BARO-414363 format. One line per 8 residues: number of its first residue (from 1); their letters; for each residue x, y, z of C-alpha. Coordinates in pm, 1 decimal. Layout:
BEGIN
NUM> a> X,Y,Z  ...
//
This chain:
BEGIN
1> msangevn> -101.0,-1966.4,-2184.6  -57.6,-2198.5,-2478.6  -122.6,-2561.8,-2573.0  50.0,-2736.7,-2861.8  222.9,-2410.5,-2947.4  -97.7,-2209.3,-2988.5  -251.5,-1951.7,-2757.2  -527.7,-2111.2,-2552.5
9> idiykqnl> -732.0,-1879.3,-2330.5  -891.9,-2166.7,-2135.9  -549.4,-2307.2,-2048.6  -436.1,-1957.0,-1954.0  -732.1,-1912.7,-1716.6  -673.0,-2250.9,-1555.3  -302.7,-2178.6,-1503.8  -384.6,-1841.4,-1346.3
17> sileknik> -628.9,-2017.2,-1113.4  -360.5,-2269.9,-1013.6  -113.0,-1988.0,-952.3  -362.5,-1791.1,-741.8  -435.8,-2093.4,-520.7  -64.7,-2153.8,-479.7  21.8,-1795.0,-383.8  -285.0,-1762.7,-156.8
25> nqpckqth> -199.3,-2090.8,16.2  -531.0,-2247.8,-86.0  -585.6,-2620.6,-153.9  -472.2,-2713.8,-503.3  -461.6,-3065.1,-647.4  -242.8,-2970.2,-941.8  126.1,-3046.0,-907.0  212.6,-2899.5,-1247.4
33> ylgdasdv> 76.7,-2623.3,-1466.7  -121.2,-2713.9,-1778.7  -75.4,-2701.7,-2155.1  273.3,-2627.0,-2281.0  371.3,-2556.3,-1918.7  293.0,-2914.9,-1812.3  660.4,-2972.1,-1730.1  663.5,-2674.2,-1489.0
41> avkkgfyp> 605.9,-2780.4,-1129.1  380.3,-2582.6,-894.1  635.8,-2472.4,-637.4  479.8,-2372.3,-304.3  494.6,-1996.7,-252.4  689.1,-1921.4,-570.6  599.4,-1791.0,-913.4  715.1,-1988.9,-1218.9
49> vgtefahp> 992.8,-1856.7,-1439.7  843.2,-1629.2,-1706.6  588.9,-1461.2,-1478.0  543.8,-1091.0,-1556.5  388.3,-805.1,-1358.9  316.8,-463.4,-1512.3  209.1,-169.2,-1298.5  116.1,156.5,-1476.7
57> lhyvdlna> 83.2,454.4,-1239.1  -165.7,710.2,-1370.6  -228.5,1061.6,-1253.1  -564.9,1094.1,-1076.1  -851.4,1248.4,-1274.0  -1184.0,1273.2,-1090.7  -1361.2,1339.4,-1421.9  -1239.2,1018.1,-1580.5
65> dgetgvdi> -1488.7,736.0,-1541.6  -1483.5,538.2,-1864.2  -1689.6,764.0,-2088.3  -1647.9,768.1,-2466.6  -1760.3,1007.8,-2736.4  -1714.5,1372.6,-2829.2  -1857.7,1545.6,-2520.6  -1676.2,1381.7,-2231.1
73> dgvvannn> -1551.9,1554.5,-1919.2  -1220.5,1377.1,-1865.2  -1049.2,1498.6,-2185.3  -937.8,1860.9,-2223.5  -983.0,2044.1,-2555.9  -1159.6,1748.5,-2709.8  -1250.6,1791.5,-3077.4  -1270.4,1425.8,-3177.1
81> yqyefpgt> -1422.6,1100.1,-3062.7  -1229.4,1021.7,-2746.7  -1224.3,784.1,-2451.2  -1148.0,786.2,-2079.3  -1007.9,508.0,-1866.0  -1254.3,361.0,-1616.9  -1208.8,472.5,-1257.3  -1008.9,779.7,-1161.7
89> rskrvkei> -721.6,713.5,-1400.5  -603.4,1001.7,-1613.0  -487.2,922.8,-1965.9  -149.6,1061.5,-1857.4  87.1,805.3,-1704.1  349.4,917.2,-1452.3  540.2,589.3,-1421.6  539.5,229.8,-1547.7
97> rymykwke> 684.2,-46.8,-1331.0  759.7,-399.6,-1451.5  891.9,-723.1,-1301.7  997.4,-1041.8,-1481.3  1079.3,-1372.0,-1310.7  1388.9,-1487.1,-1495.1  1538.7,-1743.3,-1258.1  1403.3,-2009.0,-1024.6
105> vglediee> 1495.1,-1960.6,-658.9  1424.6,-2144.9,-334.7  1414.9,-2071.7,36.5  1788.4,-2127.5,56.0  1837.7,-1826.1,-174.5  1646.8,-1589.9,57.7  1864.4,-1484.0,349.0  1737.3,-1277.6,639.8
113> kddeddfg> 2008.3,-1015.6,593.6  2239.9,-935.9,305.8  2588.8,-802.8,344.0  2637.9,-454.1,200.5  2924.4,-594.1,-4.8  2667.1,-801.6,-197.9  2488.0,-492.1,-327.4  2671.9,-520.2,-657.1
121> tyigiegq> 2475.1,-836.6,-736.6  2159.5,-625.2,-763.6  2290.5,-373.4,-1013.1  2187.6,-380.3,-1378.3  2342.2,-188.2,-1665.3  2319.7,189.6,-1627.4  2095.2,351.8,-1887.7  1898.5,37.9,-1973.2
129> gwidnggg> 1635.9,85.3,-1702.9  1658.4,-246.5,-1516.7  1819.5,-414.4,-1217.4  1832.8,-768.0,-1079.2  1675.9,-792.3,-731.9  1897.1,-1083.6,-630.4  1593.1,-1306.1,-582.6  1515.8,-1422.9,-934.5
137> wiiaayie> 1341.9,-1111.1,-1067.3  1438.4,-841.1,-1314.4  1292.3,-502.1,-1211.9  1246.7,-237.8,-1481.6  1067.9,97.0,-1486.4  1002.1,411.3,-1683.8  934.6,755.0,-1536.8  862.8,1104.0,-1673.6
145> nrhgqlrp> 1139.4,1334.1,-1787.4  1086.4,1704.8,-1719.1  895.1,1733.7,-2048.7  649.0,1461.1,-1951.0  789.7,1187.8,-2175.7  868.0,849.4,-2023.9  1235.6,755.9,-1991.1  1414.3,451.5,-1841.7
153> qtteelaq> 1483.5,492.8,-1471.5  1842.8,514.8,-1356.5  2005.7,245.8,-1146.3  1995.9,478.1,-845.4  1622.6,539.1,-891.9  1553.3,167.9,-935.3  1746.3,87.4,-617.8  1447.2,227.2,-426.6
161> clgchakv> 1242.7,-65.3,-561.5  1462.3,-306.2,-367.4  1321.6,-170.2,-42.7  997.7,-353.8,-122.1  1087.5,-611.9,-386.4  1413.2,-771.4,-270.8  1456.2,-1002.2,27.6  1197.8,-836.3,250.1
169> gntvdaiw> 939.2,-1003.0,472.1  562.8,-998.5,417.2  590.4,-1057.4,44.2  537.4,-1382.4,-141.1  836.6,-1434.4,-371.0  911.6,-1057.8,-363.6  554.1,-968.1,-470.4  303.4,-778.6,-252.2
177> sfqrklpe> -7.5,-769.1,-465.3  -121.1,-1108.8,-592.3  -205.5,-1255.6,-251.8  -427.2,-946.3,-208.6  -611.8,-998.1,-538.3  -989.4,-955.5,-507.2  -1185.3,-1282.5,-531.6  -1268.0,-1444.8,-865.1
185> megwaemn> -1331.3,-1226.3,-1172.6  -1356.7,-905.1,-968.3  -981.7,-928.5,-926.5  -925.6,-964.8,-1301.6  -1139.6,-664.8,-1394.9  -1027.7,-319.0,-1503.2  -824.9,-118.1,-1251.7  -1145.2,34.8,-1115.7
193> yghysskn> -1232.1,-168.7,-809.0  -1465.9,96.4,-670.1  -1662.9,122.5,-998.9  -1613.7,498.4,-984.4  -1868.3,742.2,-1124.2  -1792.4,1113.7,-1140.5  -2166.6,1174.5,-1099.7  -2172.2,984.7,-765.9
201> pnktklhd> -1821.6,1017.9,-618.1  -1954.4,953.0,-266.3  -2027.5,588.4,-354.2  -1816.7,284.1,-437.3  -1888.6,-77.7,-518.9  -1584.2,-198.3,-325.8  -1637.5,-447.3,-44.8  -1428.2,-468.6,268.5
209> yqneraqm> -1296.9,-817.3,344.8  -1242.0,-996.9,672.3  -892.0,-985.7,818.1  -882.7,-1333.8,968.6  -619.7,-1254.5,1230.8  -775.6,-928.5,1348.2  -1135.4,-1050.0,1310.0  -1242.3,-721.9,1150.6
217> gelgyfyh> -1247.1,-571.9,803.2  -918.4,-501.0,627.0  -989.2,-127.9,600.5  -1139.1,-127.2,948.3  -818.5,-283.6,1082.6  -615.0,-19.9,900.7  -813.6,261.4,1064.7  -788.2,78.9,1398.4
225> tvigaelf> -409.6,68.3,1368.5  -283.9,374.6,1178.1  -380.2,693.4,1361.7  -299.2,917.6,1066.8  -533.6,722.1,835.4  -241.8,676.8,596.4  107.2,535.1,623.2  294.7,865.5,656.9
233> gvmkaevr> 70.6,970.4,944.4  -92.5,1253.5,748.9  -463.9,1304.6,812.5  -615.6,1352.3,467.4  -892.9,1610.1,436.8  -1138.9,1343.5,317.8  -1089.4,1128.2,627.3  -1072.7,1430.0,860.5
241> nelmkfae> -1411.5,1551.8,734.0  -1561.3,1206.7,786.0  -1422.0,1176.4,1139.7  -1546.0,1523.4,1230.0  -1899.0,1424.4,1128.7  -1871.1,1096.6,1319.2  -1745.0,1268.2,1636.2  -2035.1,1513.5,1622.5
249> ksnidlpf> -2307.5,1251.3,1585.4  -2160.4,980.8,1811.2  -2109.0,1196.4,2120.7  -1790.4,1002.4,2197.6  -1623.8,1127.1,2516.4  -1291.4,1286.8,2416.6  -1053.7,1497.1,2631.1  -1014.2,1745.2,2341.8
257> tataildd> -1236.8,1871.5,2063.3  -1232.9,1675.4,1738.4  -1087.4,1982.2,1567.3  -791.9,1987.1,1809.0  -699.1,1621.1,1766.6  -739.5,1614.8,1386.9  -536.5,1930.3,1314.4  -204.8,1808.7,1171.9
265> ealkwlpk> -70.4,2161.6,1131.7  -113.5,2234.1,1502.8  47.6,1900.3,1596.8  368.2,2002.2,1418.6  448.5,2259.9,1684.4  337.7,2079.9,2000.2  581.8,1928.9,2252.4  544.0,1563.9,2351.6
273> eereprll> 335.3,1632.5,2665.1  74.9,1806.5,2448.0  108.7,1607.3,2125.9  88.0,1256.5,2273.7  -250.7,1291.1,2454.1  -405.4,1440.2,2140.8  -279.0,1148.8,1932.2  -414.9,900.2,2186.5
281> arqalmre> -751.6,1077.4,2164.5  -731.9,1055.9,1784.0  -661.1,685.9,1815.6  -967.9,641.2,2038.7  -1184.3,827.5,1787.0  -1058.4,625.8,1491.4  -1098.4,295.3,1673.7  -1457.1,382.9,1763.2
289> ysknmeym> -1515.7,477.5,1398.7  -1367.7,145.2,1289.4  -1558.5,-58.8,1549.8  -1889.2,89.0,1432.5  -1788.3,27.0,1068.6  -1880.4,383.2,985.4  -1657.7,362.0,679.2  -1919.1,134.2,518.6
297> qycnedgn> -2249.5,236.3,363.1  -2553.9,37.6,251.8  -2646.2,18.7,-116.4  -3021.3,5.3,-179.7  -2968.7,-120.5,-534.1  -2823.9,-459.0,-441.8  -2846.9,-483.5,-60.4  -2469.8,-489.5,-9.8
305> yyikgdif> -2239.2,-279.1,205.9  -1954.9,-94.4,34.8  -1671.8,136.0,139.5  -1778.9,500.4,137.2  -1661.8,700.8,-160.1  -1614.1,1002.4,66.2  -1308.9,838.4,225.2  -1197.0,620.5,-67.5
313> yplpetmk> -1166.6,892.5,-332.4  -975.7,1221.2,-292.2  -1136.0,1563.3,-289.3  -1063.2,1775.7,-600.4  -836.9,2002.0,-393.3  -639.0,1699.7,-267.0  -599.5,1570.2,-620.7  -476.7,1907.3,-749.7
321> aniqgyrk> -240.1,1962.7,-457.3  -80.0,1620.1,-506.6  -35.9,1676.8,-880.5  106.3,2023.8,-820.6  349.7,1895.0,-558.6  461.3,1602.7,-773.9  511.4,1838.0,-1067.3  799.6,2000.1,-874.5
329> ivldqsfn> 971.2,1662.5,-846.1  924.5,1601.0,-1219.8  1076.5,1939.6,-1306.5  1368.0,1882.3,-1067.0  1410.3,1520.8,-1182.0  1489.8,1446.4,-817.1  1333.5,1098.9,-810.6  1657.8,958.6,-670.3
337> lgkdvfgs> 1574.5,1146.9,-348.0  1224.9,999.5,-332.9  887.6,1040.2,-500.6  691.0,1161.6,-198.4  515.5,1491.8,-255.9  552.7,1608.4,102.5  930.7,1618.7,62.5  917.0,1883.4,-210.2
345> aedhvpft> 897.0,2174.1,39.5  981.6,2201.1,409.2  635.9,2331.6,499.3  484.8,2012.3,358.0  675.5,1781.1,593.4  414.5,1631.0,832.9  433.5,1627.0,1213.1  535.0,1259.3,1210.0
353> frsdgtvv> 875.6,1369.7,1074.7  912.0,1660.5,1319.3  1056.7,1667.1,1669.1  832.2,1678.7,1975.0  1119.3,1820.7,2179.9  1250.1,1483.5,2299.7  1419.4,1372.7,1976.5  1798.9,1390.3,1949.6
361> dengaiip> 2012.4,1415.1,1635.6  2321.7,1213.8,1541.7  2534.5,1428.4,1774.4  2303.2,1375.5,2070.6  2162.4,1729.1,2062.2  1790.5,1787.6,2121.7  1604.9,1880.9,1802.2  1372.1,2174.5,1885.1
369> vgnviysr> 995.2,2122.3,1876.2  860.6,2143.0,1521.3  1197.6,2110.2,1348.9  1229.1,1841.9,1080.5  1419.1,1531.0,1196.4  1712.7,1505.6,957.0  1933.8,1268.3,1156.0  1925.2,1024.3,1447.9
377> pydeegeg> 2196.7,861.4,1664.5  2375.6,555.2,1526.8  2647.0,313.8,1635.5  2985.9,222.2,1486.8  2815.8,-12.7,1240.5  2598.1,270.1,1114.2  2282.1,121.6,1265.0  2031.9,345.2,1441.7
385> ttltgive> 2023.6,324.0,1821.4  1690.5,500.5,1882.5  1418.1,271.8,2019.1  1137.0,227.5,1767.4  853.4,166.3,2012.3  773.6,-156.9,1825.7  765.8,-439.9,2080.0  676.9,-806.6,2039.7
393> gnafding> 464.2,-839.5,2353.6  326.2,-1154.3,2517.3  140.8,-1438.3,2345.6  -225.2,-1529.6,2410.0  -463.1,-1786.3,2266.2  -787.1,-1681.2,2093.8  -966.7,-1687.1,2432.1  -720.9,-1440.0,2583.5
401> npissyse> -533.0,-1693.7,2796.9  -155.0,-1634.5,2821.4  61.2,-1909.0,2670.1  434.2,-1972.8,2684.4  480.7,-2186.9,2372.6  309.8,-2223.6,2036.8  378.3,-2361.3,1690.7  449.8,-2156.2,1380.5
409> edeisgki> 137.1,-2308.5,1223.6  -78.1,-2175.0,1510.6  73.5,-1829.7,1471.1  24.9,-1818.7,1093.6  -333.1,-1949.2,1116.2  -430.1,-1670.4,1355.8  -476.4,-1883.6,1667.7  -222.5,-1673.2,1856.7
417> rfsgtldr> -258.9,-1308.4,1959.9  15.3,-1075.1,2083.8  -3.9,-781.2,2322.3  280.0,-584.0,2166.0  285.5,-325.1,1889.0  456.4,-550.7,1631.6  225.4,-659.6,1348.9  391.0,-964.3,1195.9
425> yynpilsg> 145.4,-1009.0,910.9  48.1,-662.8,792.9  13.0,-783.2,433.1  -204.5,-1094.2,484.8  -365.4,-1307.6,218.6  -704.6,-1158.9,130.7  -970.7,-1385.2,281.4  -1248.3,-1324.1,29.1
433> kvirk> -1503.5,-1307.0,313.2  -1716.0,-994.2,264.9  -1781.5,-767.5,565.6  -2134.8,-649.2,648.5  -2248.1,-408.4,919.7
//
């Protein structure tokens, strides 16, 4: 970000543009970065040494929307001129995550599988709050102590970061986010992509973008694929309310009532023969919702379609429940066991982690319906032997014709479709093409 030893914002912007094109696999004429980085080559799919990422994790505050002054609603016991962060970010930070690219690596340094004996190469120095991911990056983080003050994370806590930021697929040089950056300056704005307003929480200014492989919106594809509307399979109250309204007005033909298929609590205690058909009905409802792009709403002010605030932002009760649940983890300082709120009490564990009466434990015994799945069978190498249900399937061209051979370029470019349940590219480069109903 400098030229001739002095900070130069124009050079900085140009270098960021070069980097974005490189990481997003877009045409770029530059072979080297500019200014004082003119001797640094643009290496396809890799960040240059010295790249930094900082990720502050705030608590959610539905009253915080960027106001300033004396009488603002996002600051408690305010007696002075104060400010709020834009969006739904509380002024209180729960965690700060940081990555620094310290060493250049190449494809030869990224193996498909590491030996467990190599784990020592990842470890940093205990108490200093950092580890080496074995792929050229230093990972550091701070997290709350039980009094709410930030402290360096332990090596054991940081080891969780390796699950996403070591030698794992679907990242670009161990990073998930930059290839998903919103187009142009929108992606460099404040961390408030929905342009949140506490006075109009049912609205956003966040577009959905075309998923080139799925030929539908990114969020629409997510709802088409994930029947719980979130990655743990839990149906959030916000999405459940929206789907209930959609089911009522659409008259979609379902074998069960919408209430029956969207009730996660009831699903916990159902055996497979009752749980599975309800989940398939939920899938049909969500796919119809996605197909009709009911998650989008029209904005009269500018003529654009944006994601509904009703499903994008949490309800106040959801926000409070999440904070209350996470508070237990902070008091216990049990981050080494995970940071997921639902693990803080057995009653919170969702149905996706409970037996349907066909699941067996490590000893081969059936786990009763509704009981939490604490173990599964494994072999002598310690690897699980339970089938995942994820299958590759057969290959088809874009016209639906079966094919027996194809190039990697055709697969990456989206010219090939597969009939199985395996999604090879679930973290694709953001296309920048805005979706409209």
